[in-house]
Structure formats: C-alpha cells, structure tokens
N, C-alpha and C positions, 0 to 999 in steps of 0.2 A: 314719336319724333324720328327715330332711326328708320322706321318703315317708310315714312313719307320721304325722307332723304334718299333712301334706296330707290324708290320709284322715280324720283326726279333725276337722279344720276344715271339711271339706266335708259332714260328716254332717248330714242335715236334722233339724231340731227344729220343734216346734209354733211357729207364728208368733203365737199368741194374745197373749202378753205384749207382743210388739213392736207389735201393733195397738193395744193399750191405751196403751202408752207414746207411740205416734205421735199418738193422739188428744189426750192431755194436752199433748204438745209443741206441737201445732198451736194448741190453745186458749191456752196460755201465750204463744206467739208473737204471736197476735192481740191478746191482752190487753195485752202489753207495748207494742205499737204504739199501741193506743187510749189507754192510760194516758199515754204520752209526749205525745200531742196534747192530751189532756184537762187535763193539768197545765200546759199552756202552755210546755212545755220546748222545743218546736220553735223558738219565737220567742226565748226567753231564752238557750238554750244553743247554737243553731245559726245563727239569723238575726241576732240582735242583735250578736254580737261583730264588731269591725272586724278582728280578727286571730284566726286559728285555729292551734292547735298540731297541724297535720296530721301524720299518721304518714309520709306520703310528701311530701317537699319539693315545693312547687309544685302540689300536687294541687288542682284546681278545686273550689270549693264551690258547690253548686247554689243556685238562687234559692229564695225562700220557697215559691213555688207548686210547684216540682218537689219540694222536700223534703216538703211536705204530701202530694203525690201518692205519694211513696215510702212514707210511713207508711200511707197508704190501701192501697197494694199489699201491704204487710206484713200488715195486718189481714185482707185478703181471702185472701191466700195461706195465712195461718195457719188460717183457717176451712176452706179447701179441703184442707189437710193433715189436719185433724181429721176432715173428712167422708170423706176417702178418694178424692176426685175428682182426677184428674191429679196424683197425689202427687209423682212425681219432678220434673216441671216446676214445680210449686208450691213445692217445697222449694228448687229452684235459684233461682227468682225471689225468694223470701223471703231466701235466703242472700246473694245479690248485693246486694240492697237493704240488708239489715241490716249487712253488712260495710262497705259504702260509707259509711253513716252513722257507723259507729264509727271509720272512718279519718279522719273530718273533724277530730276534736279528741281529743287524748290525755286531756283532762279527762273525757271520757265513759267512760274505761276502767273496767270492772268485771270481776272474775274470772268471774262467771257469764255475762257476755256472751261471753267466750272459750269457755267450756264449751258454751254454746248453739250457737256457730258450729261447733265441732268435732263436736258431736252431729248438727247439721243436715247437715254434710258426710258423715258416716257414713250417715245416712238416705237420702242421694241414691243411694248404692250398695245400699241395702237396703230400698227402699220396698216396702211391703206391699200397695199398691193398695187398691181398695175391697173389703175382705174383712170379712165379718161373722163374729162369733164362733160363729154357729150353722151356718155353711156347712161347716165341717170340711174345707176344701179345701187350705189353704195351709200350706206349711212354709218355713223359711228355713235357710240353712246356719249351722252352729254358730259360725263365725267372726264373724258379725254380732253375736250376743248377747254373745260374749266381748269383742269390741272395745268395745262400749258399756259393759259392766261394768267394763272396765279404765279407761275414761275417768272414770267416777264414782269408782272405787276409788282412782285416783291423786290425785284431789282430796283425799281423806281422808289418804292416805299422806304426801303432801308437805306438807299442812297440819300433820300431826303432826311431821314432821322439822323444820319451821320453828319449831315451838314449843319445841324443845330449845335454849333460850338463857336466859341469866341473867335478862333482863327478865321473861320470861313465867313462869318457874318460881320465882324467888326474890324478885322484886319485885312479882309479880302485876300487871305493867304490860303493856299499857295498860288492863286491865280495872279496876284500882283507880281510875284517873282517870275512866273512863267511868261506872262504877257509882256513884262518889261524886257525880256530877252528877245522879243519878236519885233523890236523897233525897226529892224532892217526889212521887214515884210513890205513888198511894193504896195503903194497906194494907201494902205491902212496901218502901216507901222506906227506912226505917231498916235493914232487913235487907240491901238492896242496898248501902247505904253502909258496912256493917260491913266492916272490913279482911279478916276471915276468909272472907267471901263471895267476894271476888275470888280469894283463894288457892285455895279449893276449886274454883271454876269454872275456874281456869287449869289445875290438875292434872287435873280431871275432863275438860276439853276435850282435853288431850293423850291420855289413856287412851281416850277416846271415838274420836278420829280414828284412833288406831293399831288399835283392835280392830274397829271397826264393819264394814269390808269383809269380814273373816274370819267374823264372827258372822252376816253376811247370807248368806255362801256355805254355811255349815254348817247342814244341815237342822234338827237339833234346837234350834238357837238362833235360827233365822231369824225366827220371830214375835216373840220378845223383842227382837231387834235392830231389827226394823221399828218396834216400839213406841218404842224409844229414839230412832230416827230422827225419828219424829213429834214426840215430846216435845222433843227437842233443837232441831230447826229451828223449831218453832213458838215456843218460848221465846226463842231467839236473834232470830227475826224480830220478836217483840214488843218486845224490848229495844233493838235496833239497826236503823237505817234501811238495810236491805240489799235492798230491793225484792223481786223474785220469787225470789231465790236459794233461800230455804227450800223453795219449792214445786218448783223444778227438782230439788233434791236428793231430795226425797220421791218425786218421779216416778221418778228414777233408781234409787232403792232397790227399786222394784217389779221391775226387771229381774233382780235377784238371786234371785227366786223361780223355781220350776220354770217353764219356758217355757209350759206349758199351764195355768197356774193360773187364768186367767179363766174357763175352761170349767167349772170346778168350781162356779162361782157362777151362770153364765148358760146353759150348754148342756152338761150332763153327758154326753150320749150322742152327741156329734158330734166326738169326737177325730179328727184327721186321720190318714189312713193314711200312716205314715212309711215311705217306700221308700228303699232304699239308693241312694247316689249315688257317682259316681266321684270320685276325689281331685281336689283343686285342682291346677292345673298347678304345676310347680316355680317358674315365674316369679311367679305370683300368691301362692304360699306365701311366697316370698322377700320379695315386696312387703309382705305382711301382717306378717311378722317385722320388716321395716325400719320400718314405721309404728309398731309396738309399741315398738321400741327408741327411736324419736324421742320418743314420748309419755312414756316412762319417764325418759329421760335429760335431755331439754331443761330441765326444771325444776331440774336440778342444776348448770346451767352457772355459777352464781355461786360454786361451790366452786373454780373455776379462777382466781378473782381475789382479791386481798387486800382487806382492809377489811370492816367490818360492812355486810352487804348492806342491812340496814334503814336504814342511814345513807346509804350511797352510792347505793342503789337500782339499782346495776348488776346486772342479772339478777333484779331483784325482780318485774317484771311477767312474766306467763305462767308462773308457777311455783307457783301455788296458795298463796301466802302470804296468809292470810286473817285480818283483824282483828288485826294485829300491831303497828301503829304509831299512836301519837298524836304527831304531828309538827307543830310550829308554826315559823314563820319570818318574817323580814323581809328584803326585797330592794329595792334601788334600783340604778340604773345610772349610770355616768359614760361619756359618749361623748367621746373625745379625737381632735382633728384634729392629727396629729403635726407638720405643717409650721408651723402658727401657735401650737400649744400651747393652743388654745382648748378649753374643756371645757363640756359641757352635762350637767346632771344630769336624769335621766329617772325619773319615778315610774310604774311599770307599772300601778298601781291606777287611774290616770287613763284608761287605754285598755282594760284588760282587764275582763271581767265579774267579779263577786265570786267565782264558782266557779273561773274560770280563775286568778285571782290567788291563791286559797287553795291550789290544787294546784301552781302554778308555783313559789311561793316555797320549797317543800320538796323539789322534784325537780330534780336537777342538769341533766338533759337538757332539761327545759323552760326552765330558767333560760338555758341556752345557746341554745335555739331563739329565745327572745325577743331575746337579744343579736344573733343573726344578722339578725333582723327589723329591729332598730335600725340595724345596719350598712348594710343595703340602703337603708333610708329616708334616713339621713343622707348616705350616699355619693351617692345620686341628687340630693339637694337641694343639696349643696355642690359636686358634681363632682369630689370628691377622696376618697381612701380614708380611713377612720377606724378607730380601735380602740375596743373596748368593754370596760369593766371593771365589776365588780359588787361592791357592798358587801352582804354577805349573812350573816345570822345564823340559827341554827336551834336547836331543842330537840327531843330525842327522848325520849319516854316519861317526862316529868317531870324530866329532867336540866336543869341550868342552861343557859341559852342560850350558844352559842359561835359563833365564826366558822365559816361553812359552806363558802364558796367563797373561794379566795385572791383578795385584792383587788389584787394586783400583776401579774396575768396577763390579757392580752387573750384573753377566752374565745371569740372568734370564730375562733381558730386551729383546726387540725384536731384531732379527738379524740385521735389518736395522740400529737400534741404535748402536748396538755393532760394526758393520762394520764402521759406521761413526766415532766412537771413537777409532778405531784401537785396538780392543780387543786382537788380536793376535800380540805378539811382533815380529817385523821383525827378520829374521835370520841374525846374526851378521857377520858371516864369509862365 
C-alpha cells in the first residue's frame, strides 16, 4: 500500500497552476507588508505597546527601525516570489520575517496568517523557479499539489465542523449581532438587519463550507464551485473586516483545477512533456503521510478537553474556527503581597493598547499572561513574591455577562494547577 502511494505521489504533473498560485501568493505577501506599514500598524501594534503578549516567553521585540526593515524585506521578498527570481531563498526570508512578527503579540493572530505561513512553508519545498507558462518545461510531483489542496480544503472542513453548534445554527449568532449593526448600510441595511437574513447566512455558510472542497475537486461542478467561491468571499470580505483572507482563499481555489489550466488561456501548444518518475522513498512518503495527519487532526484537539471551546478558547486557535465568536469582557487585577496583606488594584487598560485590551479581556491565556507580567513587575519592585487575582466577566454571542475567571485563585500558578482547580468558570447558558 505504501509503495503504491509512493508512486502516485511522485507522479509529475504540469506546474502551470502552481506558477500562477506562486505569483498571486507573492503579490499578496508584498501587499500585506505594504498595507501594514501604510496603515501605521507597525507603530500602533508593535512599537507603541509597553508590554507584548509574545507567543514565546521572554522573546525579544525588535526596535522600530528593525521592524520597519523586516516589513520592507517582506515586501521585496514577496515581489521576488511573484517574479520567480531566487524563489526558495525569497520564500525562506519572507517566512522567517513574517513568522517573527506574528510571534511578537498574540493580538496579531489571524487564521489566514497561519494559513499563509503553512502555504509558504510548503512552497519552500516546491518552488517552481523562474518558469514561464509558455516554456512548457517544468513539472512538479503530485504530492505538492495535493498538499496545498489539503491545506485549503481543511480550512473549509474544520470551519464547517465548528459551525455545528447551537449558537450558529439555532440562534444565528454571532451573525445576528454583526448584521444588526449594519442597518445603516446603503440599499441593503434593512435586509441585513432582518432576523431571517442571519439564519439563512448561518445555514448557508455551513453547507458552503462542507461542500465547496468536493465541488472544486469534481470536474463537472468545478466552475460553479469557483463562482461560489468568488461570490462568497467577496461578499464576506465586504461585510466583515477580515483583511486579505478572501483573496487568499480565492487564490487557493485555483489549485483545485487541472494543474495545466493556465496554458489553455495563455499558451495552448506548449504543454510540458510529462515523463514518468520513480516513486518517493519510503521515508519521504511516511513523512508526507505524517504531515497530512498532523494537518488533519491538530484542529480537533479541543475535543480532548471539556468545556465549550468558544468560551474557554483552549484549542480555539490554529483550528480554523472562523467568525464564530462575538465576545465581550471586563477585566481588572488585584495584586496581593501575602506577608503584609497589602493589595493593589491594577487596570490593564492603562498600560495596554486598545486592541491588546480588547483581545486580552476575553482570552484566558492572555489574561494569565498579563498576570504573570504583573507578578514579575511587583516582585521586582517589592523584593517579595506576590499573588495575582483577577476580577473578570464576559459575554458570549449575546448571552448575559457572567463571571469568566475565578476570582479566588492566584492565576500565576502553573496551568496544570489552574486547570485542576477549574480556573475558567463554565458557561452558564
């Protein structure tokens, strides 16, 4: 069985579709970097904060000059990727720079940034070089195309699985809340605010996510499916502020077409000579299968833990849970010096940026990250150990506000201890 898979994975196919995708990917990578600088986000999101919710504790944050340089590198590397010059080193340079910036602050997390990084990593191993569609010279192994298809298909699949919940299907939340706020939209405001619109969009979104990968793979429905992809992502992008995500997904949908599709439009008579190739080694085949299993199963890790993942957010990130939560919250801290009993109340909004504060007050791990920051600061100032408690309330998808984090537990304890003591209060309704 493994030998048969090795042969099929190694079979060469036309690289034309991958070339087109690489060009779009590079342009989007460059545009994303330029947009980040143009909107002033380097200063407001990376330079201005006195505290960063880094993914790696203690990770150094570069100076403003270095950060601007990194975005310049990303923009140039993206253009080089699109042009086809020094593709592999350009992707590696872009990927290292891009991932470093994303690791600076959890506030910056977006699903499509994760997808962008995974796709970039795949392209490192499958760079097509400077190949023109008229040259008819290059092929790539089948495993490259299928790995990229899988990455985009899993976004839809797990997004659909995530929508199978009472809020999405029976309360039409959070779409009801979001669309209700768009009543002032010209021409269609009243339609968006109508309760039935949110219900139809919720169920339609579920069926769309479940079906679209299969419709794209099946030849007779492929053009219809691509039309649906265009319509869906352009509408969603117009309604919600999700950046370049719609264009990333539209670009990914082109990979589901026959690998030689661009030549039918630009160079009909230059199809490459497809020559047989030897099978992948057993080691490389096993590695490919392992990568696929990780991509498929990692988003399911939240099923291992109790509680509503939309509330606890344990396993929420990196699992393609898209546009599922309208979550608001209030948080402040009490720092206790046990020996004297003295207590200091800390309001995080006085130190954090508005975006940091918005995200932190609804995400338990970030609430704890800031508590650890307060513990370090007060311990250094007092010369004695302190405990940190939190007064936290939150509301999920229109529910009444309730206590979010237990206020009688020092949340700077280890995560194992906190989980054993049930530090996140269960969702009541």
